[in-house]
Each structure stands twice: as structure tokens, then as C-alpha cells.
C-alpha positions in Angstrom: 2.0 -48.0 -24.3 0.1 -45.2 -24.7 -0.4 -42.4 -27.8 -2.1 -39.2 -27.1 -4.4 -39.6 -29.8 -5.7 -42.6 -28.0 -5.8 -40.8 -24.3 -9.8 -40.2 -24.3 -10.6 -43.6 -25.0 -12.3 -45.5 -22.4 -12.8 -48.9 -21.3 -16.2 -48.7 -22.6 -15.2 -46.9 -26.0 -13.2 -50.2 -26.7 -15.9 -52.8 -25.9 -18.4 -51.1 -28.1 -15.6 -51.3 -31.1 -15.4 -54.7 -30.5 -18.8 -54.9 -30.4 -19.8 -53.1 -33.4 -16.5 -55.0 -35.6 -17.2 -58.6 -34.3 -20.9 -58.7 -32.8 -23.4 -55.9 -33.7 -25.6 -56.9 -36.9 -25.9 -54.3 -40.0 -27.8 -53.9 -42.5 -25.0 -54.4 -45.1 -25.9 -54.8 -49.1 -29.4 -55.3 -48.4 -29.0 -57.8 -45.6 -29.0 -58.3 -42.2 -25.2 -59.5 -41.2 -22.3 -58.3 -39.3 -18.9 -57.1 -40.7 -17.1 -60.0 -43.0 -14.2 -61.5 -41.1 -11.0 -59.3 -41.5 -7.6 -60.8 -41.1 -5.7 -57.9 -40.2 -8.1 -56.1 -37.6 -8.4 -59.9 -36.0 -4.7 -59.5 -35.7 -4.6 -56.1 -34.2 -7.6 -57.5 -31.8 -4.9 -60.0 -30.6 -1.7 -57.5 -30.0 -4.0 -55.2 -28.5 -5.9 -57.8 -26.0 -2.2 -59.0 -25.4 -1.4 -55.3 -24.3 1.2 -55.0 -27.1 -0.4 -52.6 -29.7 1.1 -51.2 -32.9 0.4 -47.7 -33.7 -2.2 -48.8 -36.6 -3.5 -50.8 -33.8 -4.7 -47.8 -31.7 -5.3 -46.1 -35.1 -8.2 -48.7 -36.3 -9.6 -48.1 -32.6 -10.3 -45.0 -33.2 -11.5 -45.0 -36.6 -14.3 -47.9 -35.9 -15.0 -45.8 -32.5 -16.2 -43.0 -35.3 -17.6 -45.1 -37.7 -19.8 -46.8 -34.7 -21.1 -43.3 -33.8 -21.6 -43.2 -37.6 -23.7 -46.3 -38.0 -25.7 -46.2 -34.5 -25.6 -42.5 -32.9 -26.8 -40.8 -36.0 -28.3 -43.9 -37.6 -26.2 -43.4 -40.9 -26.0 -46.5 -43.0 -22.6 -48.1 -44.4 -22.4 -49.3 -48.3 -19.8 -51.9 -48.6 -19.9 -51.6 -52.1 
């Protein structure tokens, strides 16, 4: 399944997004940690890994890729409150 909005995503982009969501640690609300577990993101990644993504799963990847850039390339903070 492909959508024109995601045609420009590379394998490296998807790896960065996965690491951003599930592995990387950031300063969040005054402490260094990774993002809190999220059931809906986990379900989206399950569909993505099975090759049966829904449209909103791909939008999530695009959103998280942009957030990765915001936090890692431009060194902006993330306020979870």
C-alpha cells in the first residue's frame, strides 16, 4: 500500500522514527527518559511491520519524522505537559 504523501520516505527515515519513538531518550518534563508507551502507536507499528498500514499509520510516521528533525537536528525541546 502506498500513498503519494509517503513516497519520499526512505528506510533510514523509518528507522529514525522508530528510534525516536521507542529508543531515544530526551529531556522530558525535567528528566531524561524516552517517551511514555502508547498503545495506539504500538498498534500502528505492528500494522506497519506486517506491511498492512492504514492511512493514519503513515501520517503518524510523517509526523514523527518531522518531530525527530525538530528535536534532533534543530535541537528544540519537547514539553509534554
